[in-house]
NUVEXVO-537943 format. One line per field, with one value per residue (C-alpha): x negated, y, z; residue in three letters; residue number from 1. Coordinates in nm, 4 decimals, decimal comma, always signed. Last residue first. Layout:
N
X [X	...]
Y [Y	...]
Z [Z	...]
code [ALA	...]
pos [NUM	...]
This chain:
121
X [-4,0165	-4,2322	-4,1720	-4,2862	-4,6074	-4,6884	-4,6301	-4,8489	-5,1511	-5,2930	-5,2327	-5,4050	-5,7024	-5,7262	-5,7099	-5,9796	-6,2046	-6,1575	-6,2381	-6,5570	-6,6582	-6,5978	-6,7970	-7,0886	-7,0981	-7,0848	-7,3677	-7,6112	-7,9715	-7,8958	-7,6203	-7,8477	-8,1298	-7,8853	-7,7740	-8,1345	-8,4021	-8,7022	-9,0083	-9,0168	-9,3359	-9,1696	-8,8670	-9,0918	-9,2715	-8,9390	-8,8300	-9,1525	-9,1222	-8,7602	-8,8632	-9,1415	-8,9391	-8,6403	-8,8659	-9,0301	-8,6922	-8,5692	-8,8741	-8,8319	-8,4623	-8,5472	-8,8106	-8,5573	-8,2918	-8,5296	-8,6316	-8,2677	-8,1770	-8,4608	-8,2731	-7,9764	-8,1942	-8,1268	-8,1620	-7,9719	-8,0662	-7,7712	-7,5689	-7,3425	-7,0154	-6,7438	-6,9783	-6,8130	-7,1124	-7,1687	-7,4787	-7,7550	-7,7845	-8,1173	-8,2773	-8,4497	-8,6917	-8,8732	-9,2494	-9,3042	-9,4975	-9,2195	-8,9541	-9,1437	-9,2254	-8,8576	-8,7650	-9,0243	-8,9013	-8,5431	-8,6633	-8,8593	-8,5619	-8,3373	-8,0350	-7,7017	-7,5327	-7,8015	-7,6325	-7,9151	-7,9416	-7,6494	-7,6511	-7,7023	-7,5452]
Y [+15,6455	+15,6556	+15,2885	+15,1832	+15,3881	+15,2578	+14,9003	+14,9568	+15,0998	+14,7572	+14,6221	+14,9238	+14,8867	+14,5209	+14,6081	+14,8750	+14,6344	+14,3677	+14,6222	+14,7252	+14,3596	+14,2762	+14,5811	+14,4941	+14,1372	+14,2607	+14,5103	+14,2608	+14,3887	+14,7504	+14,7770	+14,6166	+14,8584	+15,1492	+15,0185	+15,0320	+14,7668	+14,8933	+14,9812	+15,3555	+15,3300	+15,4718	+15,2470	+14,9416	+15,0257	+15,0620	+14,7257	+14,5563	+14,7082	+14,5943	+14,2453	+14,2201	+14,3494	+14,1312	+13,8300	+13,8625	+13,8733	+13,5825	+13,3716	+13,4304	+13,3385	+13,0246	+12,9233	+12,9588	+12,7758	+12,4878	+12,4686	+12,4616	+12,2010	+11,9544	+11,7627	+11,7219	+11,5265	+11,5486	+11,9230	+12,0183	+12,2449	+12,3357	+12,2887	+12,5481	+12,3562	+12,4677	+12,5345	+12,2739	+12,0387	+12,0568	+12,2270	+11,9990	+11,8681	+11,8963	+11,6903	+11,7663	+11,6146	+11,8867	+11,8412	+12,2112	+12,2481	+12,0616	+12,2909	+12,6057	+12,4659	+12,3930	+12,7388	+12,9048	+12,7100	+12,8203	+13,1813	+13,1588	+13,0067	+13,2991	+13,2162	+13,3126	+12,9957	+12,7751	+12,7337	+12,7100	+12,5155	+12,2760	+12,0219	+11,6462	+11,4133]
Z [+5,5439	+5,8563	+5,9383	+5,5902	+5,6109	+5,9566	+5,8360	+5,5256	+5,7077	+5,8019	+5,4536	+5,3008	+5,5351	+5,4355	+5,0659	+5,1014	+5,2907	+5,0219	+4,7491	+4,9317	+4,9780	+4,6114	+4,5004	+4,7299	+4,5948	+4,2366	+4,2899	+4,4440	+4,4118	+4,3233	+4,5845	+4,8467	+4,7680	+4,7970	+5,1370	+5,2517	+5,2983	+5,4942	+5,2818	+5,3568	+5,5611	+5,8718	+5,8131	+5,7714	+6,0976	+6,2794	+6,1381	+6,2477	+6,5968	+6,6212	+6,5080	+6,7670	+7,0630	+6,9777	+6,9228	+7,2642	+7,4402	+7,2255	+7,3109	+7,6841	+7,6610	+7,4614	+7,7171	+7,9971	+7,7962	+7,7231	+8,0896	+8,2015	+7,9330	+8,0011	+8,2735	+8,0406	+7,7946	+7,4205	+7,3585	+7,0436	+6,7534	+6,5393	+6,2263	+6,0743	+6,0687	+5,8291	+5,5378	+5,3168	+5,3067	+5,6826	+5,8143	+5,9413	+6,2951	+6,4717	+6,7444	+7,0683	+7,3203	+7,5127	+7,4926	+7,5676	+7,2405	+7,0558	+7,1995	+7,1014	+6,7565	+6,6898	+6,8187	+6,5942	+6,2915	+6,3634	+6,3895	+6,0641	+5,8840	+5,9746	+6,1926	+6,0343	+6,1648	+6,3234	+6,6616	+6,9129	+7,2389	+7,2036	+7,4834	+7,4488	+7,7045]
code [ARG	GLY	ILE	LEU	TYR	ALA	PRO	LEU	ALA	MET	LEU	GLY	LEU	LEU	LEU	ALA	ILE	ALA	VAL	VAL	ILE	VAL	LEU	VAL	ARG	LEU	PRO	GLN	ALA	ARG	VAL	LEU	ASP	ALA	PHE	THR	GLU	ALA	THR	GLY	GLU	ARG	ARG	ALA	GLN	ALA	HIS	GLU	ALA	ARG	VAL	ARG	VAL	VAL	ARG	GLU	ARG	GLN	TYR	ASP	ALA	MET	ARG	ARG	LYS	ALA	GLU	PRO	VAL	ASP	ASP	ASP	ASN	ARG	VAL	TRP	ILE	GLY	GLY	ALA	SER	ILE	GLY	LEU	PRO	GLY	PRO	ARG	THR	GLU	TYR	PHE	ASP	ILE	ARG	ALA	ALA	ALA	LEU	LEU	ALA	ARG	VAL	ASP	ASP	ALA	GLU	ASP	ASP	PRO	VAL	HIS	ARG	LEU	ASN	LEU	LEU	LEU	LYS	ALA	MET]
pos [121	120	119	118	117	116	115	114	113	112	111	110	109	108	107	106	105	104	103	102	101	100	99	98	97	96	95	94	93	92	91	90	89	88	87	86	85	84	83	82	81	80	79	78	77	76	75	74	73	72	71	70	69	68	67	66	65	64	63	62	61	60	59	58	57	56	55	54	53	52	51	50	49	48	47	46	45	44	43	42	41	40	39	38	37	36	35	34	33	32	31	30	29	28	27	26	25	24	23	22	21	20	19	18	17	16	15	14	13	12	11	10	9	8	7	6	5	4	3	2	1]
């Protein structure tokens, strides 16, 4: 029975490509499911053969350890160079999205505080 190796929700394309290449290089048989049309399912990369699952997980763990080191180094380098994305960059690029999120957070905090306010009256 196939086992899920990687859920593709919020996975960058380069990481998914790396995992596909890693599995192909190890000759591990896998297949991929695509995200659902309504965004309920995210899709994933599945290992077909149960016997290959431990090896796939081991290789995936090794890859993730290497990726963490590499991505953190790249981010630190970008911060030193001043090219890392900041909150101000995000506000400039997507002001409406940031505004909607801030309003939603304020409404949720208000709803959470409402019972305490009503009890204290």
